[in-house]
C-alpha positions as CSV (number, residue, x, y, z in Angstrom):
1,M,74.9,118.1,81.5
2,A,77.0,116.0,79.7
3,R,79.1,119.1,78.7
4,S,80.3,119.9,82.1
5,R,80.4,116.2,83.0
6,R,82.8,116.0,80.0
7,A,84.8,118.8,81.3
8,R,85.2,117.5,85.0
9,F,86.2,114.1,83.5
10,F,88.8,115.7,81.4
11,A,91.1,116.2,84.5
12,A,90.7,112.5,85.4
13,A,91.7,111.2,82.0
14,A,94.3,113.3,81.6
15,V,96.1,112.4,84.6
16,V,95.8,108.8,83.2
17,A,97.3,109.7,79.7
18,F,100.0,111.7,81.5
19,L,100.9,108.5,83.5
20,A,100.8,106.2,80.6
21,P,104.1,104.9,78.6
22,A,105.4,108.0,76.6
23,A,105.2,105.5,73.3
24,P,102.6,106.9,71.0
25,L,99.1,105.8,71.0
26,A,98.6,103.6,68.1
27,Q,95.2,102.5,66.6
28,D,96.7,99.2,66.1
29,S,97.9,98.6,69.7
30,P,95.1,99.2,71.9
31,F,95.7,99.2,75.5
32,S,93.6,99.3,79.1
33,F,93.9,101.5,81.9
34,V,91.8,101.8,85.1
35,I,90.5,105.4,86.2
36,S,88.8,106.7,89.1
37,V,85.9,109.1,88.2
38,T,84.1,111.0,91.2
39,D,81.8,114.0,91.3
40,Q,82.0,117.2,93.1
41,N,81.0,115.5,96.4
42,G,83.7,112.7,96.2
43,Q,81.0,110.1,95.2
44,P,81.9,107.6,92.2
45,V,80.4,108.0,88.9
46,R,79.2,104.7,87.9
47,D,77.5,105.7,84.7
48,L,80.6,107.0,82.6
49,K,80.2,107.0,79.2
50,R,82.4,106.7,76.3
51,D,81.8,110.0,74.6
52,E,82.6,111.5,78.6
53,I,86.3,110.7,78.6
54,V,88.9,112.6,76.6
55,V,92.3,110.9,76.3
56,T,95.2,112.9,74.5
57,E,98.5,112.5,73.5
58,N,100.7,115.3,72.0
59,G,97.5,117.3,71.6
60,V,95.7,114.3,69.3
61,E,92.9,112.9,70.8
62,A,92.8,108.8,71.1
63,E,89.7,107.0,70.3
64,I,88.1,105.2,73.4
65,A,86.6,101.8,72.4
66,K,85.0,101.2,75.3
67,V,84.3,101.7,79.0
68,E,83.2,99.2,81.6
69,P,82.7,98.9,85.4
70,F,85.8,97.9,87.2
71,A,84.5,96.6,90.5
72,M,87.9,95.3,92.0
73,P,89.4,98.1,94.1
74,V,93.0,99.3,93.4
75,A,95.8,98.7,96.3
76,L,98.5,101.2,95.6
77,T,101.9,100.9,96.8
78,I,104.2,104.2,96.1
79,A,108.0,103.4,95.7
80,V,110.2,106.4,96.2
81,D,113.9,107.0,95.1
82,N,115.5,108.2,98.2
83,G,119.2,107.2,96.6
84,P,121.7,110.0,96.6
85,L,120.9,111.4,93.4
86,S,117.7,112.5,94.4
87,A,118.4,114.9,97.1
88,D,117.7,117.8,95.0
89,A,114.3,116.5,94.1
90,L,113.2,115.3,97.6
91,A,111.4,118.7,98.0
92,H,109.6,118.2,94.6
93,Y,108.9,114.6,95.5
94,R,107.0,115.5,98.7
95,T,105.1,118.2,97.0
96,G,104.0,115.7,94.5
97,L,103.0,113.1,96.6
98,T,101.3,114.8,99.0
99,A,98.9,116.2,96.3
100,L,98.8,112.7,95.0
101,V,97.9,111.4,98.5
102,R,95.0,114.0,98.8
103,A,93.7,113.2,95.2
104,L,93.5,109.6,95.8
105,P,89.9,107.9,96.7
106,A,89.4,107.8,100.3
107,D,89.0,104.1,100.3
108,M,92.3,103.3,98.2
109,E,94.6,101.5,100.2
110,V,98.1,102.9,99.9
111,T,101.4,101.6,101.0
112,L,104.6,103.5,101.0
113,I,107.8,102.2,100.6
114,T,111.6,103.9,100.1
115,M,113.9,101.8,97.8
116,S,117.4,102.8,99.2
117,P,119.8,101.4,100.5
118,Q,117.1,98.5,100.1
119,P,113.2,98.6,99.9
120,L,112.0,99.8,103.3
121,L,108.2,100.0,104.4
122,V,107.5,103.5,105.4
123,V,103.7,103.1,105.7
124,R,102.2,99.7,106.1
125,P,98.9,99.3,103.7
126,T,96.2,102.0,105.1
127,T,93.6,104.3,103.8
128,D,94.6,107.0,106.6
129,R,95.5,109.8,104.7
130,M,96.8,111.2,107.7
131,R,99.4,108.3,108.0
132,L,100.7,108.6,104.8
133,L,101.3,112.2,104.7
134,R,103.5,111.7,107.7
135,G,105.3,109.1,105.8
136,V,105.7,111.1,103.0
137,N,107.7,113.5,105.1
138,G,109.3,111.0,107.5
139,F,111.8,109.7,105.1
140,A,115.4,111.1,104.1
141,T,118.0,110.4,101.1
142,Q,120.2,107.7,101.7
143,E,124.0,107.3,100.6
144,E,123.6,104.4,98.7
145,S,121.7,103.9,95.0
146,P,118.2,102.7,95.0
147,R,117.0,99.1,94.2
148,F,114.6,99.3,92.0
149,T,114.7,95.3,90.9
150,D,114.6,94.3,95.0
151,T,111.8,96.7,95.1
152,L,109.9,95.0,92.5
153,V,110.7,91.8,93.9
154,E,109.5,92.5,97.3
155,F,106.2,94.3,95.6
156,S,105.3,90.9,94.0
157,R,106.3,89.0,97.1
158,R,103.9,90.5,98.9
159,Y,100.9,89.9,96.8
160,E,102.2,86.0,96.2
161,T,102.0,85.3,99.8
162,A,98.9,87.0,100.5
163,L,97.5,84.8,96.9
164,K,99.0,81.5,98.5
165,E,97.3,82.7,102.2
166,T,93.6,83.5,101.0
167,N,93.2,81.7,97.6
168,R,91.8,84.8,96.0
169,I,93.2,88.4,94.6
170,A,91.4,91.0,96.9
171,S,92.6,94.1,94.8
172,L,94.5,95.2,92.0
173,P,97.7,95.7,92.6
174,V,99.4,99.0,91.4
175,L,103.3,100.0,91.7
176,L,104.2,103.7,91.3
177,N,107.9,104.8,91.1
178,A,108.3,108.2,92.4
179,G,111.6,109.0,90.9
180,D,114.1,108.5,88.5
């Protein structure tokens, strides 16, 4: 059983390693990241062991220091570069984003925004995957350059406002930049 579980978890861990910064994994500079692992039925795996996770970079396996449960839900914001230089890549963005939306846990809240000519909310925070898929196909390239800094400010303000209103953090905010 452990061998088959390790094989299934490898794909999830490899995605996390691929999304990690390009800098080499240094033994003297550990970092933490969150992964979501499900079984064949889409149910969360809650008893994941350290030896069942494989993270590699450039073919070198990294040491996993510890694995611990993370109970806070993740709220994902996808920011898409829809500026003039993304015109040729737009079809690839749509393909990748479609696969990402389909692979995300069903209960994960996702927001979709574009960055050109300024941050624009395409899909409000939702768990409705069909709505997100329509949003992925519902924007076009723009003539103005994307405004990544404004997108970061908008992303931060949204969570700052929510924190002030509720005096608590309900989810781990994650911003994914899709584009150049």
